[in-house]
C-alpha positions in Angstrom: -100.8 45.3 1.8 -99.2 48.3 1.4 -96.7 49.0 -1.4 -93.5 49.9 1.1 -94.2 46.5 2.8 -94.7 44.5 -0.6 -91.2 45.9 -1.4 -89.5 45.1 1.7 -90.8 41.5 1.4 -89.6 41.1 -2.2 -86.3 42.5 -0.8 -86.0 39.8 1.7 -87.3 37.4 -0.5 -84.6 38.0 -3.3 -81.9 38.3 -0.5 -82.7 34.8 0.6 -82.9 33.4 -2.7 -79.3 34.8 -3.5 -78.1 33.4 -0.2 -79.4 29.8 -1.6 -77.9 30.4 -5.0 -74.7 31.1 -3.5 -74.6 27.7 -1.5 -75.6 25.7 -4.4 -72.8 24.4 -6.8 -72.9 25.6 -10.7 -74.3 22.2 -11.9 -77.7 22.3 -9.6 -80.9 23.7 -10.5 -81.2 27.4 -9.6 -82.7 28.5 -6.4 -84.9 31.2 -8.2 -85.7 31.8 -11.9 -86.4 34.8 -14.1 -90.1 33.7 -13.8 -90.0 34.0 -10.1 -88.6 37.6 -10.0 -90.7 38.8 -13.0 -94.0 37.4 -11.3 -92.6 39.2 -7.9 -92.3 42.4 -9.7 -95.6 42.1 -11.9 -97.4 42.0 -8.4 -95.4 45.2 -6.8 -96.0 47.1 -10.2 -100.0 46.4 -10.2 -100.0 47.9 -6.5 -97.8 50.8 -7.7 -100.4 51.4 -10.5 -103.1 51.7 -8.4 -101.2 53.9 -5.9 -99.9 56.3 -8.7 -103.5 56.4 -10.8 -105.2 58.1 -7.9 -105.9 61.8 -8.2 -103.6 64.1 -6.1 -105.5 66.2 -3.6 -105.6 69.9 -4.6 -103.5 72.4 -2.5 -105.3 74.5 -0.1 -106.0 77.8 -1.7 -103.3 80.6 -0.7 -104.7 82.7 1.9 -106.0 86.3 0.7 -104.0 89.4 1.8 -105.9 92.3 2.8 -105.5 94.9 0.0 -106.3 97.8 2.7 -103.5 97.4 5.2 -102.4 100.1 7.9 -98.8 100.0 6.8 -97.6 99.1 10.1 -96.3 95.7 8.8 -94.6 97.1 6.0 -92.7 99.7 8.3 -91.5 96.9 10.9 -90.2 95.3 7.9 -88.5 98.3 6.4 -86.8 99.2 9.7 -86.0 95.5 10.2 -83.9 95.4 7.1 -82.3 98.7 7.9 -81.3 97.5 11.0 -80.0 94.4 9.6 -77.9 96.7 6.7 -76.8 98.8 9.2 -75.3 96.1 11.4 -73.9 94.4 8.1 -72.2 98.2 7.3 -71.2 98.4 10.9 -69.2 94.8 10.6 -67.8 95.7 7.4 -66.6 99.3 8.5 -65.0 97.6 11.5 -63.4 94.5 9.5 -62.0 96.7 7.2 -60.2 99.3 9.8 -59.0 96.4 11.7 -57.4 94.7 8.8 -55.8 97.9 7.4 -57.6 97.9 4.6 -59.1 100.9 2.6 -62.6 100.6 4.2 -66.0 100.2 2.7 -66.4 100.1 -0.9 -68.2 102.8 -3.0 -71.4 100.5 -3.3 -71.3 100.0 0.3 -71.0 103.5 0.8 -73.6 104.6 -1.4 -75.9 101.9 0.4 -74.9 103.9 3.7 -75.5 107.1 2.1 -79.0 106.0 1.1 -79.8 104.7 4.4 -78.7 107.8 6.0 -81.0 109.9 3.5 -83.9 107.5 4.4 -83.1 108.1 8.2 -82.9 111.8 7.6 -86.4 111.9 5.6 -88.1 110.0 8.6 -86.8 112.6 11.0 -88.3 115.4 8.9 -91.8 113.5 8.7 -91.6 113.1 12.6 -90.8 116.9 13.1 -93.3 118.1 10.7 -95.8 116.0 12.5 -94.9 117.2 15.9 -95.0 120.7 14.5 -98.5 120.3 13.4 -99.6 119.0 16.7 -98.1 122.0 18.5 
């Protein structure tokens, strides 16, 4: 019998025994004894030991990544991160100006400057490539 079913069975048995004990007077013999409970628990412990002693299966090996990639995945991830950061900074700028605050903090401004520099560098590379093609 599976361990889960065995546990449910013992719980139901114990609930019935406790209900029967509640109906009895204090001077009557008990509905169940410690030996009864110990016997039920011992059977569950044996089942648990059998399940617990089995070896766990090894996890499947991690997929190997190709060391020589063409870089398109990295560019997509970078542009996605840049898009997300520019949306965050736009939201921060509009929130700061609408609330009458001082605007973006210095760390946000430096992050924006870094993003603008990177975009400028990318534009320069594109212009160089176009010039080489002509």
